[in-house]
N, C-alpha and C positions, 0 to 999 in steps of 0.2 A: 229734653230740650235740644233743638237742633243747634249745630255749630254757629251758624250765622247769628241766632238769637243770643247765644252765650257770649260771642264776640261783641256784640252790641251792648249787652248789658255790662260787660267789663269795660268796654271803651267809655260808655256813659258814666260809669262809676269813677273811672280814672280822671275824665275830664272834669267832673264835678268836684272831686277832691282836689285837684291841681287849681282849679278856678278859685275854690275856697281858700286854699293855702297861700295864694298869691295876691289876696287882696290887699295886703299892706306893702306891696312892691309898687315902684313909680313906673315901671315899664311893663307892659303885658307880653311884649315880643318874646323874651326867654321863656316865659311860661308856655306860650303857644308852640314854640319849637320843641320844648321838653314833652308836651302833650303828644304832638305829632310822633316824635320818637317811640314813646311808650306804646302808642296804639299800633304802630308799624311792626314794633317787636312782638306784641301780642299776637298779631295776625299771622306772622311768619312762625312762630313757636306753634299756634294752633293748627297750620298747616303741615308742620313736621310731624306734630303729634297725630294728626289724622292719618298721614302717609305711613307712619310706623304701624299704627293699629291695623291698617288695611292690609300691609304686608304680613303681619302676624296672623290676622284672621283668614287670609286666602291660602295660607300654606298647610297642606293636609297633614304634615308631621306634627305641627304644634297648635292647630286651631282649636284643640279641645282644651288647651291651658288657659287659665285665666291669669293673664299678664297685664298690669297697669302700666300706662305709660304717662310720664310727664316731661314737658320740654321747657327749658329756660334758656334762651340765647343760643339754641342750637345743641345744648347739652341735654341728651335724653336720659331719663332715669326709668329703669325697668324694675318693677316690683312684682312678686308673685311666687308661686311654685312650680317647679319642673320635677320630672321623674329622674333625671340623670345629668351628670356633669356634661355629657356630650350634647345634650339638649341646651344647655346654657351656652356652649360654644356655637351650636347651630343658630340660636337665636341672636346671638351677638353678631355672627356673620351676616345674618339677614339684615339686621338693623343697620350695620355700618355701611350697606350698600344703598341705603335710603337717601334720597336728595335732601341737603338741609342738616343732616346729622353731623355735628362736629366731633363730639365725645359721647361716650356711653358709660353711664354709671349703673352698673348691674347690682341689683338687690335681690337677684333670683335665688331662692333656696331650694334645695333638694328635699323632696317629700321622704320621710322616713317610714 
């Protein structure tokens, strides 16, 4: 599934959920603002994730590694296996230079 399709599905789901949960409220304005903020955060996180994955896949030293990336409010979580501690440090250095990354939570493990 392409990134735009995933973002659309996530956005539609969030909007539906927020509209359903806000039915008992007297004003729709706070709900609309909340929805807009959630959708904007999801798009930004998706862009950061895509940038991080691109950097990892384009680097010849680590492109063969299967590293999963998840982003929430600019906090990037890295999961997977690497061959050495120096690769952990190398991945960390690469990801820190990606635009939009605030913090890195590395769950990279060294293969035995």
